[in-house]
TIGUVEX-505129 format. One record per atom (N, C-alpha, C): x, y, z. Coordinates in steps of 0.2 Angstrom, whole numbers, plus 5000, padded with zeros to 4 digits. Atoms other than C-alpha are relative to their C-alpha. Layout:
% residues N
XYZ;...
% end
This chain:
% residues 339
499750045002;453557595443;500749985005;499250024996;455257505451;500349944997;499550055002;456257355449;499649954997;500550065005;455357235435;500549944999;499950095000;456057045438;499549954995;500350075002;455756895428;500249945000;499550045002;456356725428;500249994996;499750035005;457556665416;500249934999;499850065001;457856495420;499749965008;500250054996;457056365433;500550005007;499850014994;458556355444;500850034997;499349975001;460456435442;500250015006;499549974995;461656525453;500450064996;499849975002;462256685452;500750025001;499450025001;464056735449;500250065001;499549934997;465256865459;500550015001;499649985000;466856905458;500449985006;499850004994;467356875475;499749955005;500650044993;466156745482;500049924996;500250065004;465756565477;499450004998;500549985001;464356545468;499349965004;500650044996;462756515476;499249974998;500650035000;461056435476;499750045000;500649974998;459756535471;499550014992;500049995005;458556555457;500150054998;499449975005;459156635440;499350065000;500549965002;457956805440;500550064994;499849975001;458356935426;499650095003;500549934997;457957115432;500350074996;499849935003;457857295425;499550065007;500349964994;457657435437;499950064996;500249965003;456657585427;500350075002;499849914996;457157735440;500949974998;499549995001;458957655439;500249954996;499750065003;459357555426;500749984999;499450035000;460557435422;500149944994;500150055004;461057305409;500349925006;500050054997;460657125414;500249944994;499850015006;461657025402;500149924999;500150074998;461356835398;500649944994;499850014992;462556745400;500850004999;499349975002;464556765403;500349954995;499750065004;464856585394;499950044992;500349995007;464156665377;500450095000;499649924999;465056855382;500550024995;499349975005;466456845368;500150055002;499649935001;466657025366;499550065001;500749925000;464757115369;500450045005;499849954993;465357185386;500650044996;499249955002;467057245380;499950054994;500349945006;466057335365;499750055004;500649954996;464757415376;500250035005;499449984992;466057445392;500050094999;499749954999;466757615385;499350075000;500549955001;464957695380;499449995008;500350004996;464157645397;500050065003;499949954996;464557785406;499850074997;500049945004;464157915392;499150005001;500950025001;462157855394;499750025005;500349984994;460957875408;500049975006;499750054997;461557715415;500650035005;499449994995;462657765430;500249955005;499850024995;463557685442;499950045007;500049974994;463057695460;500850015005;499349994993;464657775471;499949985006;500350014993;464157705486;500849975004;499749994996;465357715501;499949965006;500050004992;465957665518;500050045004;500049984993;465857755534;500249985007;499650014994;466657745551;499950055005;499749954994;466957815568;500749985003;499350024999;468757825572;500050035008;499749944995;469257915591;499949955007;500450024995;468357805605;500549945004;499650064994;469657675610;500750024997;499349995000;471557685613;500449944995;499750075001;471757515605;500050014989;500349995008;471157555585;500650014996;499449995007;472857625578;500050095000;500149965003;473057785573;499550054996;500349995006;471857895561;500349984993;499850025006;473057885548;500249924998;499850075003;473457695548;499349994998;500550035002;471457685548;499850044994;500249965007;471357805532;500649954994;499750065004;472757685525;499849934999;500250075002;471757525525;499749994993;500450015006;470857575509;499349985000;500950015000;469157545516;499550045000;500449954999;468357685520;500150094995;499849975003;467857815513;499950095002;500149944994;467157935528;500349985005;499650024994;468157945544;499550055005;500249964996;467158025558;500550035009;499550004994;468158095572;499750015006;500749984994;467158065589;500450005005;500649935003;466758175596;500450075004;500049944998;466658355601;499450015005;500550014993;465758365619;500350085002;500149944997;465158505629;500150084996;500049945006;464458625616;499450045003;500649974997;463058745620;500150045008;500349974992;462258855635;500650015004;499249964995;464158945639;500549945002;499450054998;465158785640;500450014997;499350005004;466858765633;500149924998;499950055002;466758645621;500949954998;499550054997;467958475622;500049974993;500050065005;468758375609;500149955004;499750064996;468858215617;500049924996;499850075007;469858065606;500049965005;499950094997;469857935619;500950005002;499550004999;471757975624;500650034995;499650005006;472357965606;500350084997;499849925005;473458115597;499949994993;500349995008;473058175581;500350075001;499449945003;474058315571;499650004992;500350015006;473458405556;500349984993;499950035004;474658315546;499749914997;500450065001;473758145548;499250014997;500849985003;471958235543;500250004994;499950005009;472858285525;500149934999;499650065002;473658135523;499249974998;500750025001;471758045524;499750064995;500249945006;471358195512;499949984994;499550035008;472558145500;499749954997;500450075003;471757985498;499449994998;500650005004;470258045493;499349975008;500450044993;469458005513;499750065003;500349924998;468158145519;500049995007;500050004992;468458185537;499750055004;500249954995;467258265550;500150005006;500050004993;467058295567;499449975001;500650035000;465758225575;500050035009;500249974996;464658315588;499449945003;500250054996;464458195602;499750025008;500149964995;463958195620;499150015001;500649994999;462458285627;499950094998;500149915003;461758445615;499550035007;500249954996;461458595627;499850044998;499949935000;461158725617;499150025003;500649984998;459958855623;499650064997;500349985005;459458965608;500450024993;499849995007;459559015591;500750024999;499349964999;461059125596;500549985002;499550044999;461959005606;500149944992;499650055005;461958875590;500350054996;499649965003;462659025580;500650005001;499350004995;464059045592;500149945000;499650074999;464358875593;500249974993;499850025009;464258855572;500850044999;499649975000;465459005574;500749985002;499450054997;466758915584;500349944997;499850055004;466758745575;500350024994;499849985008;466958855559;501050045001;499249965000;468758965566;500249925004;499750064998;469158785575;500349954995;500150075004;468958645564;500050024993;500149985010;468358725545;500650055000;499749945004;468858855534;500150075005;499949954992;468858995550;500750025000;499449984997;470359095552;500050075005;500049954996;469859195566;500249965006;499750024993;470659085580;500849974999;499050015000;472659075585;499949915003;500150054998;472058895594;499849944999;500550085005;471458765581;500249945003;499950054997;471358605591;500649944997;499550015003;472158525577;500350014994;499749985004;473158625568;499750044995;500249995006;473058695554;499549974993;500350055003;472158535545;499150055001;500749975001;470358605537;499449935001;500350095003;469358445539;499350034998;500350005007;467758415527;499350025002;500649985000;466258435537;499849985008;500150014993;465458405553;499249945002;500750074998;464258235561;499850045005;500350024994;462858225572;499849955001;500450055000;462858095581;499950005010;500249964994;461958165597;499449945001;500450034996;460958045609;499650005006;499949994994;460858135624;499750105000;500249934999;460358315632;499350024996;500549965002;459158415623;499950014993;500149995005;458458425606;499950084997;500549915002;458058615605;500850034997;499749975004;458958715593;500749954996;499550035005;459958585584;499950014994;499850005006;459358615569;500150094997;499649964997;459658795572;500750014997;499350005001;461458745571;500249964995;500050035006;461258635556;500150064995;500249965005;460658785547;500550055001;499449955000;462058905554;500849984995;499550035002;463358785549;499849994992;500050015009;462658765529;500050074998;499949915004;462758965529;500750004996;499150005003;464658935525;500150004994;500050035006;464258855509;499850044994;500249945006;464058955492;499849974997;500050015007;463358925477;500449974995;499550015004;465058905469;500549955004;499650064997;465958795483;499449975008;500250064995;465458655496;500650015004;499649984994;466358715514;500049965004;500050044995;465758605525;499349954998;500550085001;464758425523;499750015005;500349994993;463558395536;499849924998;500350064999;462958225541;499749975006;500350024992;461858135554;500349915001;499950085000;461757975562;499449985006;500550034994;460157945570;499749925003;500250085000;459257785575;499349974997;500450035008;457957685565;499550025002;500650024998;456557715575;499850094997;500249935002;455657875568;499250035002;499549965002;455557995571;500450015006;499349984997;457458035579;499850055006;500349964996;457058135596;500650065001;499549954997;458658225595;499950044992;499849985006;458958255576;499550014995;500450015003;457258235569;500050074994;500249925002;456858435566;500550034996;499449985002;458758455561;500049954993;499950055008;458558285546;499450084996;500549985003;457058385540;499950084996;499549935004;458058565537;500149964989;499950015007;458658455521;500850035000;499249984999;460558515525;500549935001;499650034998;461158355529;500349944992;499850035008;462258275513;499949945001;500050074998;462258115522;499749965007;500250044992;461158005536;500149944998;499650095002;462057855540;499349965008;500450024996;460257785551;500549945004;499750064997;460857645565;499649965000;500550074998;459857505562;500449945004;499850034996;460357425578;499750025007;500049994993;460157435597;499350034999;500949975001;458057465592;499949934996;500350055005;457357315588;499249994996;500749965004;455557395580;500350014994;499649995006;456957425565;500649974998;499350045001;458257295566;500049954997;500050095002;458857135558;500049955003;499950114996;458556965568;499949984996;499750075003;459256815563;499549984998;500450035005;458256745549;499450054997;500549985001;457156885547;500250085000;499649955002;457557045538;499250054998;500649964998;455757135540;499950065002;500149944994;455757265553;500450054995;499649965002;457357305544;499950044994;500250015006;456757315527;499350075000;500649924999;455257435533;500250045001;499749924995;456257565543;500350024994;499649985005;457357575527;499650044995;500449995005;455857585516;499950095004;500449954999;455157725527;500650074998;499649945001;456757825529;500350034994;499949975006;457157825511;499650074996;500649965003;455657935508;499950045003;500049964995;455858025522;500250085000;499949935000;455758225522;500850025003;499349954999;457458305521;500749944998;499450065002;458358135516;500150024993;499350005007;459958165502;500349944998;499650075002;460958005503;499949975008;500150054993;460457855515;500749955001;499550074998;461857745523;499549955004;500150064996;461557585529;500349985008;499750024994;462057575549;500049965003;500050044998;462757435555;500549995005;499750024996;463657355569;500849964997;499350025003;465457295566;499949935006;499950074996;465257155579;499350005005;500650034995;463757085590;500150035005;500050004993;464557155606;500150075001;500249915002;464357345598;499450005001;500849975001;462457325598;499549945005;500250064995;462057225614;499149995001;501150005001;459757255609;500149984994;499950025006;460457185593;500150024995;499949995007;460357205575;500649994995;499450035002;462057135571;500049974992;500150025008;461957075551;500849955000;499650005001;463156965548;500250014993;499949995007;464156995532;499949964994;500250055005;463656855521;499350024999;500849995001;461856895524;500150064996;500149935003;462157085522;500150014989;499950005008;463057035503;499449974996;500550034999;461756925501;499350014997;500749984998;460056985507;500050105000;500049934998;460157155513;500250074995;499649965006;461357255500;499750014994;500449995007;460357205484;499250045003;500649975000;458757265492;500150085001;499949965000;459457415498;500250064995;499749975005;460457465483;499650024994;500549995005;458757475473;499650075001;500449924998;458257655481;500850044997;499449925000;459157825474;500150015004;499549954994;459557895490;500449935003;499550044997;460557725493;500850075001;499649985002;462257795496;500749955004;499350054998;463357655506;499849955006;500150064993;463657565523;500250065005;499649964993;464057665540;500049935005;499950044993;464957545552;500250025006;499949984991;465057555570;500349955003;499449955001;466457575574;500749974998;499450025001;468157585569;500549955005;499850034993;468757505584;499649915000;500250064998;467857345583;499949964992;500050025005;467857325564;500549974996;499450045005;469157205560;500049954997;500050035006;468657125546;499250004995;500549985002;466957165544;499950054993;500049975005;467057295531;500450014995;499650045004;468557215523;499549964993;500550055003;467257095518;499550024996;500649975002;465957185514;499950064992;499749955003;466957315504;499749994993;500250015006;466757235486;499250034997;500550005003;465057245485;499550055004;500349944998;464357395493;499750054992;500149935006;464457495476;499649964994;500450035004;463057415463;500550004995;499750005005;463957345450;499450024991;500549985008;463257425430;499849924998;500250075004;463357235423;500149945004;499950074995;462857095431;499949924995;499750075004;463256895424;499549955005;500450064999;461956755424;500149944995;499950075003;462456585422;499549945001;500450064999;461456425421;500349955004;499750084995;461756235432;499949954995;
% end
Protein backbone atom coordinates (compact mmCIF):
# COMPACT_ATOMS: atom_id res chain seq x y z
CA UNK A 1 0.00 0.00 0.00
CA UNK A 2 1.21 3.51 -0.73
CA UNK A 3 -0.29 6.86 -1.56
CA UNK A 4 -4.10 6.71 -1.77
CA UNK A 5 -5.85 9.54 -3.57
CA UNK A 6 -9.43 10.43 -4.42
CA UNK A 7 -10.91 13.26 -6.41
CA UNK A 8 -12.46 15.88 -4.16
CA UNK A 9 -13.91 18.21 -6.77
CA UNK A 10 -14.20 18.15 -10.51
CA UNK A 11 -11.71 20.97 -11.00
CA UNK A 12 -9.79 23.28 -8.81
CA UNK A 13 -6.47 24.82 -8.00
CA UNK A 14 -3.75 23.86 -5.58
CA UNK A 15 -2.54 26.69 -3.39
CA UNK A 16 1.16 27.28 -2.84
CA UNK A 17 2.57 30.09 -0.79
CA UNK A 18 5.17 31.17 -3.32
CA UNK A 19 3.58 30.63 -6.72
CA UNK A 20 0.44 31.45 -8.63
CA UNK A 21 -2.45 29.02 -8.40
CA UNK A 22 -2.19 26.47 -11.19
CA UNK A 23 -5.03 24.64 -12.90
CA UNK A 24 -5.35 20.97 -12.01
CA UNK A 25 -7.96 18.49 -10.82
CA UNK A 26 -8.21 18.64 -7.06
CA UNK A 27 -7.38 15.45 -5.22
CA UNK A 28 -7.12 14.62 -1.56
CA UNK A 29 -4.22 12.26 -0.79
CA UNK A 30 -3.01 10.21 2.12
CA UNK A 31 0.23 8.24 2.12
CA UNK A 32 -0.09 5.16 4.29
CA UNK A 33 3.68 4.80 4.66
CA UNK A 34 4.30 8.52 5.29
CA UNK A 35 1.00 10.00 6.56
CA UNK A 36 0.14 13.64 6.13
CA UNK A 37 -2.89 15.84 6.70
CA UNK A 38 -4.89 17.21 3.80
CA UNK A 39 -7.32 19.85 5.09
CA UNK A 40 -10.38 20.99 3.18
CA UNK A 41 -10.22 23.93 2.70
CA UNK A 42 -8.24 27.06 3.59
CA UNK A 43 -11.25 29.36 3.28
CA UNK A 44 -13.01 27.55 6.12
CA UNK A 45 -9.91 26.87 8.24
CA UNK A 46 -10.52 29.54 10.87
CA UNK A 47 -8.50 27.97 13.67
CA UNK A 48 -8.41 24.20 13.05
CA UNK A 49 -4.80 24.06 11.81
CA UNK A 50 -3.69 26.57 14.42
CA UNK A 51 -5.14 24.31 17.12
CA UNK A 52 -3.55 21.05 15.95
CA UNK A 53 -0.23 22.46 14.78
CA UNK A 54 1.66 22.07 18.11
CA UNK A 55 0.81 18.37 18.21
CA UNK A 56 1.64 17.34 14.65
CA UNK A 57 5.35 16.80 15.29
CA UNK A 58 4.58 14.79 18.42
CA UNK A 59 2.62 12.22 16.46
CA UNK A 60 3.85 9.73 13.92
CA UNK A 61 3.41 12.33 11.21
CA UNK A 62 6.85 13.81 10.57
CA UNK A 63 8.06 16.35 8.02
CA UNK A 64 10.58 15.42 5.38
CA UNK A 65 13.72 17.37 6.26
CA UNK A 66 15.06 17.41 2.74
CA UNK A 67 17.93 19.57 1.54
CA UNK A 68 19.97 20.74 -1.44
CA UNK A 69 23.52 19.62 -2.22
CA UNK A 70 25.96 21.09 -4.72
CA UNK A 71 29.59 20.97 -5.86
CA UNK A 72 31.98 23.88 -5.47
CA UNK A 73 35.57 24.34 -6.63
CA UNK A 74 35.85 23.84 -10.38
CA UNK A 75 35.29 27.38 -11.64
CA UNK A 76 37.07 30.47 -10.34
CA UNK A 77 34.14 32.69 -11.38
CA UNK A 78 31.79 31.09 -8.84
CA UNK A 79 33.09 32.99 -5.82
CA UNK A 80 34.45 31.72 -2.55
CA UNK A 81 33.23 28.77 -0.51
CA UNK A 82 32.05 31.02 2.29
CA UNK A 83 30.06 33.19 -0.14
CA UNK A 84 28.46 30.01 -1.46
CA UNK A 85 27.42 28.96 2.03
CA UNK A 86 26.12 32.39 3.00
CA UNK A 87 23.53 32.28 0.23
CA UNK A 88 21.38 30.22 2.56
CA UNK A 89 20.43 27.80 -0.21
CA UNK A 90 22.57 24.71 0.33
CA UNK A 91 22.66 22.09 3.05
CA UNK A 92 25.62 20.11 1.67
CA UNK A 93 28.62 21.45 -0.25
CA UNK A 94 31.13 19.11 -1.87
CA UNK A 95 34.64 20.53 -2.34
CA UNK A 96 35.69 19.32 -5.79
CA UNK A 97 38.05 17.50 -6.17
CA UNK A 98 40.77 15.36 -4.55
CA UNK A 99 42.57 13.57 -7.41
CA UNK A 100 45.59 11.27 -7.90
CA UNK A 101 44.86 8.86 -5.06
CA UNK A 102 45.86 5.21 -4.97
CA UNK A 103 48.61 3.22 -6.66
CA UNK A 104 51.40 5.04 -4.83
CA UNK A 105 50.43 8.46 -6.20
CA UNK A 106 50.56 11.64 -4.15
CA UNK A 107 46.97 12.89 -3.75
CA UNK A 108 46.32 16.40 -4.97
CA UNK A 109 43.56 18.83 -4.04
CA UNK A 110 42.49 20.38 -7.34
CA UNK A 111 40.09 23.29 -6.78
CA UNK A 112 40.88 25.12 -10.02
CA UNK A 113 42.87 27.99 -8.55
CA UNK A 114 40.53 28.77 -5.66
CA UNK A 115 42.03 29.75 -2.34
CA UNK A 116 40.48 28.03 0.65
CA UNK A 117 41.23 28.17 4.35
CA UNK A 118 39.93 26.57 7.50
CA UNK A 119 37.96 29.59 8.64
CA UNK A 120 35.76 29.46 5.53
CA UNK A 121 34.96 25.81 6.13
CA UNK A 122 34.23 26.43 9.80
CA UNK A 123 31.96 29.34 8.90
CA UNK A 124 29.97 27.07 6.58
CA UNK A 125 29.70 24.44 9.27
CA UNK A 126 28.59 27.09 11.74
CA UNK A 127 25.71 27.82 9.38
CA UNK A 128 24.62 24.20 9.64
CA UNK A 129 26.06 23.13 6.29
CA UNK A 130 27.88 19.82 5.93
CA UNK A 131 31.10 20.23 3.94
CA UNK A 132 32.50 17.16 2.19
CA UNK A 133 35.71 16.41 0.32
CA UNK A 134 34.81 14.99 -3.09
CA UNK A 135 36.99 12.34 -4.68
CA UNK A 136 37.15 12.86 -8.44
CA UNK A 137 39.46 12.13 -11.31
CA UNK A 138 40.55 8.60 -12.13
CA UNK A 139 40.45 6.08 -9.29
CA UNK A 140 43.61 3.94 -9.17
CA UNK A 141 43.43 1.71 -6.10
CA UNK A 142 45.63 -1.38 -6.41
CA UNK A 143 44.62 -3.47 -3.39
CA UNK A 144 42.66 -3.52 -0.14
CA UNK A 145 45.79 -2.36 1.67
CA UNK A 146 46.10 0.52 -0.77
CA UNK A 147 42.48 1.49 -0.04
CA UNK A 148 43.25 1.43 3.68
CA UNK A 149 46.26 3.70 3.17
CA UNK A 150 44.20 6.19 1.15
CA UNK A 151 41.53 6.17 3.85
CA UNK A 152 44.20 6.88 6.46
CA UNK A 153 45.57 9.74 4.35
CA UNK A 154 42.12 11.33 3.98
CA UNK A 155 41.40 10.89 7.68
CA UNK A 156 44.61 12.56 8.80
CA UNK A 157 44.77 15.29 6.17
CA UNK A 158 41.11 16.38 5.97
CA UNK A 159 39.02 14.73 8.67
CA UNK A 160 39.44 14.06 12.38
CA UNK A 161 42.92 12.55 12.37
CA UNK A 162 45.88 14.19 14.08
CA UNK A 163 48.85 12.42 12.53
CA UNK A 164 49.75 15.12 10.01
CA UNK A 165 51.37 18.54 10.33
CA UNK A 166 50.66 19.53 6.72
CA UNK A 167 46.89 19.51 6.44
CA UNK A 168 45.98 21.20 3.10
CA UNK A 169 42.97 22.98 4.60
CA UNK A 170 44.42 23.73 8.00
CA UNK A 171 42.74 22.69 11.22
CA UNK A 172 39.22 22.52 9.78
CA UNK A 173 37.67 19.07 10.08
CA UNK A 174 35.47 18.24 7.11
CA UNK A 175 32.20 16.42 7.71
CA UNK A 176 32.72 13.63 5.24
CA UNK A 177 33.83 12.24 1.91
CA UNK A 178 31.99 12.20 -1.40
CA UNK A 179 32.67 9.76 -4.24
CA UNK A 180 32.26 11.40 -7.65
CA UNK A 181 34.20 8.91 -9.72
CA UNK A 182 33.65 8.47 -13.45
CA UNK A 183 37.07 7.34 -14.65
CA UNK A 184 39.93 5.03 -13.78
CA UNK A 185 39.39 1.66 -12.11
CA UNK A 186 36.43 0.46 -10.07
CA UNK A 187 38.56 -1.97 -8.09
CA UNK A 188 38.70 -1.64 -4.29
CA UNK A 189 36.46 1.42 -4.05
CA UNK A 190 34.16 -0.60 -1.80
CA UNK A 191 37.20 -1.29 0.41
CA UNK A 192 37.90 2.44 0.61
CA UNK A 193 34.30 3.14 1.64
CA UNK A 194 34.50 0.38 4.24
CA UNK A 195 37.77 1.75 5.63
CA UNK A 196 36.41 5.28 5.93
CA UNK A 197 33.23 4.06 7.60
CA UNK A 198 35.29 2.35 10.30
CA UNK A 199 36.28 5.72 11.76
CA UNK A 200 32.70 6.03 12.98
CA UNK A 201 31.63 4.60 16.30
CA UNK A 202 28.19 3.67 17.66
CA UNK A 203 28.39 6.76 19.84
CA UNK A 204 29.63 9.26 17.29
CA UNK A 205 29.38 9.91 13.57
CA UNK A 206 32.76 11.23 12.45
CA UNK A 207 32.66 10.57 8.70
CA UNK A 208 29.59 11.05 6.53
CA UNK A 209 29.79 9.34 3.16
CA UNK A 210 28.08 10.26 -0.11
CA UNK A 211 28.18 9.09 -3.72
CA UNK A 212 27.22 10.55 -7.08
CA UNK A 213 26.60 7.62 -9.45
CA UNK A 214 25.20 8.02 -12.93
CA UNK A 215 21.55 7.04 -13.21
CA UNK A 216 22.09 3.93 -15.32
CA UNK A 217 21.99 0.81 -13.13
CA UNK A 218 24.45 -0.55 -12.22
CA UNK A 219 26.94 2.30 -12.03
CA UNK A 220 30.23 0.90 -13.32
CA UNK A 221 32.49 2.54 -10.75
CA UNK A 222 30.35 2.80 -7.63
CA UNK A 223 27.96 -0.14 -7.67
CA UNK A 224 29.93 -2.37 -5.29
CA UNK A 225 30.59 0.57 -2.97
CA UNK A 226 26.90 1.53 -2.88
CA UNK A 227 25.91 -2.02 -2.02
CA UNK A 228 28.00 -1.86 1.17
CA UNK A 229 25.20 0.30 2.59
CA UNK A 230 27.72 2.74 4.08
CA UNK A 231 26.73 5.77 2.01
CA UNK A 232 24.58 8.13 4.05
CA UNK A 233 23.56 10.02 0.90
CA UNK A 234 23.43 8.95 -2.73
CA UNK A 235 22.80 11.81 -5.16
CA UNK A 236 22.15 10.08 -8.45
CA UNK A 237 22.94 12.13 -11.57
CA UNK A 238 19.77 11.87 -13.64
CA UNK A 239 21.28 13.66 -16.62
CA UNK A 240 23.63 13.08 -19.56
CA UNK A 241 22.15 9.59 -19.75
CA UNK A 242 19.06 9.38 -22.04
CA UNK A 243 17.73 6.00 -20.79
CA UNK A 244 17.09 7.42 -17.31
CA UNK A 245 16.64 11.17 -17.62
CA UNK A 246 13.87 13.69 -18.16
CA UNK A 247 13.07 14.70 -21.72
CA UNK A 248 10.80 17.65 -22.52
CA UNK A 249 7.22 16.62 -21.84
CA UNK A 250 8.15 13.10 -20.71
CA UNK A 251 8.97 12.05 -17.16
CA UNK A 252 8.62 8.28 -17.71
CA UNK A 253 12.31 7.35 -17.99
CA UNK A 254 13.21 9.57 -15.03
CA UNK A 255 10.43 8.22 -12.81
CA UNK A 256 11.17 4.60 -13.70
CA UNK A 257 14.83 5.11 -12.87
CA UNK A 258 14.05 6.87 -9.58
CA UNK A 259 11.76 4.00 -8.60
CA UNK A 260 14.54 1.47 -9.22
CA UNK A 261 17.11 3.48 -7.29
CA UNK A 262 14.76 3.99 -4.34
CA UNK A 263 14.66 0.25 -3.71
CA UNK A 264 18.25 -0.50 -4.72
CA UNK A 265 20.51 -2.42 -2.37
CA UNK A 266 22.51 -0.13 -0.09
CA UNK A 267 20.44 3.03 -0.57
CA UNK A 268 19.76 4.95 2.63
CA UNK A 269 18.92 8.51 1.58
CA UNK A 270 18.39 9.26 -2.10
CA UNK A 271 18.80 12.65 -3.81
CA UNK A 272 17.60 13.70 -7.23
CA UNK A 273 20.68 14.94 -9.11
CA UNK A 274 19.84 17.61 -11.71
CA UNK A 275 21.84 20.05 -13.84
CA UNK A 276 21.60 23.71 -12.92
CA UNK A 277 21.70 24.73 -16.57
CA UNK A 278 21.33 22.96 -19.94
CA UNK A 279 24.95 23.86 -20.71
CA UNK A 280 26.29 21.40 -18.12
CA UNK A 281 24.31 18.47 -19.50
CA UNK A 282 24.94 18.34 -23.27
CA UNK A 283 23.37 14.88 -23.51
CA UNK A 284 20.15 16.06 -21.91
CA UNK A 285 18.32 15.76 -18.62
CA UNK A 286 17.82 19.43 -17.77
CA UNK A 287 14.52 19.90 -15.92
CA UNK A 288 13.09 23.43 -15.97
CA UNK A 289 12.48 24.61 -12.40
CA UNK A 290 8.70 24.83 -12.77
CA UNK A 291 8.53 21.29 -14.17
CA UNK A 292 10.60 20.11 -11.23
CA UNK A 293 8.26 21.86 -8.81
CA UNK A 294 4.98 20.84 -10.44
CA UNK A 295 5.70 17.33 -11.68
CA UNK A 296 8.94 15.81 -10.43
CA UNK A 297 9.14 16.74 -6.74
CA UNK A 298 5.58 15.60 -5.94
CA UNK A 299 6.52 12.18 -7.34
CA UNK A 300 9.90 11.64 -5.67
CA UNK A 301 8.77 13.05 -2.33
CA UNK A 302 6.41 10.12 -1.90
CA UNK A 303 9.36 7.77 -1.36
CA UNK A 304 10.61 7.20 2.16
CA UNK A 305 14.24 7.34 0.95
CA UNK A 306 13.84 10.83 -0.56
CA UNK A 307 16.40 13.24 0.86
CA UNK A 308 16.41 16.22 -1.46
CA UNK A 309 18.02 17.53 -4.64
CA UNK A 310 21.63 17.70 -5.77
CA UNK A 311 22.27 20.58 -8.19
CA UNK A 312 25.28 20.32 -10.50
CA UNK A 313 27.12 22.56 -10.10
CA UNK A 314 27.40 25.74 -8.08
CA UNK A 315 29.19 27.67 -10.81
CA UNK A 316 26.18 27.30 -13.12
CA UNK A 317 23.53 27.60 -10.42
CA UNK A 318 22.48 31.17 -11.06
CA UNK A 319 19.01 30.90 -9.53
CA UNK A 320 17.94 27.27 -9.98
CA UNK A 321 18.36 26.23 -6.34
CA UNK A 322 16.89 29.49 -5.09
CA UNK A 323 13.78 28.88 -7.21
CA UNK A 324 13.19 25.29 -6.09
CA UNK A 325 14.26 25.73 -2.47
CA UNK A 326 10.77 26.37 -0.99
CA UNK A 327 9.47 23.14 -2.53
CA UNK A 328 12.28 20.69 -1.77
CA UNK A 329 10.93 19.77 1.67
CA UNK A 330 7.46 18.30 1.70
CA UNK A 331 4.91 20.18 3.79
CA UNK A 332 3.05 18.45 6.56
CA UNK A 333 -0.22 20.25 5.90
CA UNK A 334 -1.58 20.88 2.42
CA UNK A 335 -4.46 23.18 1.56
CA UNK A 336 -6.87 22.83 -1.35
CA UNK A 337 -9.34 25.42 -2.57
CA UNK A 338 -12.11 25.14 -5.14
CA UNK A 339 -12.69 27.52 -8.02
